N, C-alpha and C positions, 0 to 999 in steps of 0.2 A: 625698067630703065634700060636705055640703050647700052650703057657702059657696064651694066650688071646683068648679063644674060641669064644668070642662074638665080636671080632674085625670086623669092617665093617658092622655090623648090623645097619640099618637106623631106628632111633627111634624118634618119635615126642612126645614132652612133653609140654602140655599146662601149663600156669602159671609158666614158667621157669625162669623168671627174678628175682625172690626173694624166700627166705625161702627154703622149702624142694625141690621145683622144681628146683631152681638154684643149690642147693647142688647135686641133682640127675643128672642134666645135666653135671656138672663138673666131677662127678664120672664116668658117662657113657663114656665121651670122654677121660679123662686123665687115668683112671684105666682100663676101659674095651676096649678102642679103638673103640668105636661106632661112627657112623656118626649121629650127633644129630641135630634135628631141634628144636630150642628153641622157643616155642610159648610165645608171649607176647602181651598184649593189648596195653601197653605203649611202643611205638617204641624206645624212648630215653632210657628208662630203660632196654629194651631188648638189644639194641646195647651195652650198658655198660656191661651187663652181658656176652654177647658173647665175647667182647674184653678182659674181665678179664680172661675168661676161655682159650681163645686162647694164652694168655701170658704164660700159663703153658705148652703149647705144644712146642716140638722141631721138627725140620724137620725130625728127625729119627723116631719119634713116629707116630703110626697110629692114626686114629680118627680125626674127624673134627666137627665143629659146625657152624651153620648158623642161622640167625634170621628168624622166621616164624611169621610175624605179624598177629594176629587174636584176635578178641573179641568174646568169645564163647557165649555171651548173644545176639548177633545179627545174624540173619539168613544170611543177605547179606555178612557180614564179613567172616563167616565160609565158605559159598559157594565160595566166591572169593579166599580165602586162599587155599582151597582144589583144586580149578581149576588151581592154579599156580603150584601144585606139578607135577614134571616131571617124577616121578617114585613111585612105592608103598613103603610104610614104612613097616619094619618088625613088628613094634609094635607102638601102641598109648598109652600114659599115660595121662589120664584125671586127671590132678592135679589142674588146676585152680579152685579156690574156694574163698568164702567169708562168712562173718558172725561173730559172737562173738564180738571180740574187734574191728572189722572194723566199727561197728555202722551203718550197713545198715538195710533196712526194711526186714521183713520175705519174702516178695514177691521177693525182689532182691536176697535173699539167694537161694530160690527155682529156680529162673531163672538161676543163675550161677551154682549151685551145682548139679542140676538135669537135667534141660533142656540144659545146656551147654554141658555136655557129650553126651547127646542124639543127639544134632546137629552135633557134631564132628563125632560121630560114624555113624550116618545115611549117612552123606555126603561121608565119606571115604569108607564105605561098598558099597554104591550104585555105586561108581566109581571104585570099586575093587582096592582100593589103600592102604589096610592094609592086609598083607599076613599071619600073624601068631597070634599075641596076642593083647589083649586089657586089660589094667590095670586101674580100676577106683579107685581113692584114696578116701577111706571112712574115718571113724572115730569111735572111741569108743563111741562117742556121739549117734551113731545110735542104738546100743543095749541099751544104756541108755534111749533113747526115748521109745523103745519098752517096757522096763520093767515098765515105768511109765503109759503105757496104760493099760486099764482093760483087764483081762485074755481073755475075749471073742473076743477082737480085735487083740490080739497078733498073732494068727495063720496066719491072712492075711498079717502080716508084716514079717513073717518068712518062708513062703513057696512060691514056684514058682508061679507067678501070671498067670492068664489066658491070659493076654495081656496088652498092654499099658493102655487101658482104666481102668483096674482094679487098676493100680498104680495111675493114676490121681484121681480116686475116693477116694483114701486114703488122698488126700490133703483136702478134704471137711470135716468140723467138723461133728463128729457123732451127732445124735440127742441129746444124753445126754451131749455133749460138752466135752467128756473126751478123744477124739482123733481127729487127723486132725490138719491142720494149724490153729494156734490161740487157740488151746484147752488147757486144764489144763495140759496135758502131754507135751505140747510144751513150755518148760521152758527156752529155749535159742534162741528165735527169729527165729524159723524155721530151725536151723542148724541141730539138731539131727534128725528131720523128713526128711530133705533133704538127709542126709546120709543113713538113713534107707531105703528110697525109691531108692536111688542109688544102694544099695545092691540088692533090689528086681529087679531092671532093669538089673543088672548083671546076675541074674538067668534067666530072660527072654531072654536075648541075647544068653546065653549059649544054650538054647533050640532052638532058631530061627536060630543060625549060628553055627552049629556043626563043621564046618571046622576051626573055630577060637577058641583059648583058652582065655576065658574071666574070669577075677578075680576082686575081690574087696578086699581092705586091709586097715588096719589102720596103720598110721605112728607112732602112740604113742603120748604121751604128750610132745610136742616139743616146744621149745622157738622160736616162730615166731610172726609176726605182727597180725595174725588172732586170736591167743590166748592170746597175750600180752607177755611181756618179764619178768614179775616178778615171775610167778609161776613155770613153767617148768625148770628143771635143764639140760635137754639135748638140744644140738644145732641141727640145721637143718640137718647136715651131719649124725646124728644118727637116722633120721627119714626115711631113705631110704631102710632099710634092707628088709622089707616085699615087697616093690615095686620091688626091684631087684630080689628077690626070684620069684615073679610072672612073671617077665620078662624072666628069664633065666633058671630056674630050671624045671625039669620034674615034672609036676603036675598031680596028680591022676585023677582029674576031672576038668571040666570047670564049672564056675558058683559059686565057693566056695568063702567064706569070710575068710581072714587071719588076725590074730592079728599082733601086731607090732613085735613079735618075729618070724613071718613067719610060725606060726602053724595054722592049721584050727581052726576056732572059730565059736561059735554059735551066734544067734541073740536073743535068748529068755533069755539069761542071760549073764552077763559080765564075760568073761574068761580073767584073768589077765596074763601078761607075766610070764613065769616060771611055770604056772599051767599046768596040763596034757592037751595034745591036745584033742579037742572035737572029739568024736567018731561018730558023726552024728545022735545019738539017741536023740529024743526029749521027754521030760517027758510027763506023761499022761495028764497033764492039757493042754498042747499045742496040742498034737496029730499031726499026719502027719510027714513030713520030713522037716528039717530045712535048714538054709542058708549054 
């Protein structure tokens, strides 16, 4: 349909049974006319979310939704889920995440927020089952973590890494204890670090897979279970703007990080929505090129 240019695109969204993921799945099906695979670790909650979204569809409308059971923290679950795919997806949205108000350990946060996307991407890419885009859902907590690290550590968190081993090395506490998992900079139980490393992984993917458009973005300060319901004023449906931008708009480069207003943002300082888009220039203290 002329007014729905994304109709029929097949998109897989992990963590789609609640919060921003559920809101995104609904928008992709009902508003964009996409064919969505709603990823969910909890099958019962996933079925409920799928049924709720289907209730909004009429026979005349395009778009479909189906459940994609997967636990991104388990190799065998991801491998089995990907093996059941009968055709490639246009895009993968790595939205499943944990931390903050969920009350889980830092190790669980890293396992879900960093290794989870890595499992999904590696399985899909190896099987040639993602054709166009990958969107990694990050957080403003990522740049926040970087700013708490000492200046000499920050460049390694803002520039394309040499490989996956360089990303894993950043999980280890620095000798002075001021960076890495469990360091003084890690004030939110591994959450900020996990999102900073997810952005680094995005840069690495862009270099290793030039045929794909890979992005990382922040949904903003959104009222969901992961951050609690008392502070944020915006609901989950307002946390999808940057994700949809990365899914459908013409992007200048692969590997960039976008703020919640869908404008390119840096990692060496916090760019707030409404402020000028980052021009890609990193200050003299940082050196090199940024996220």
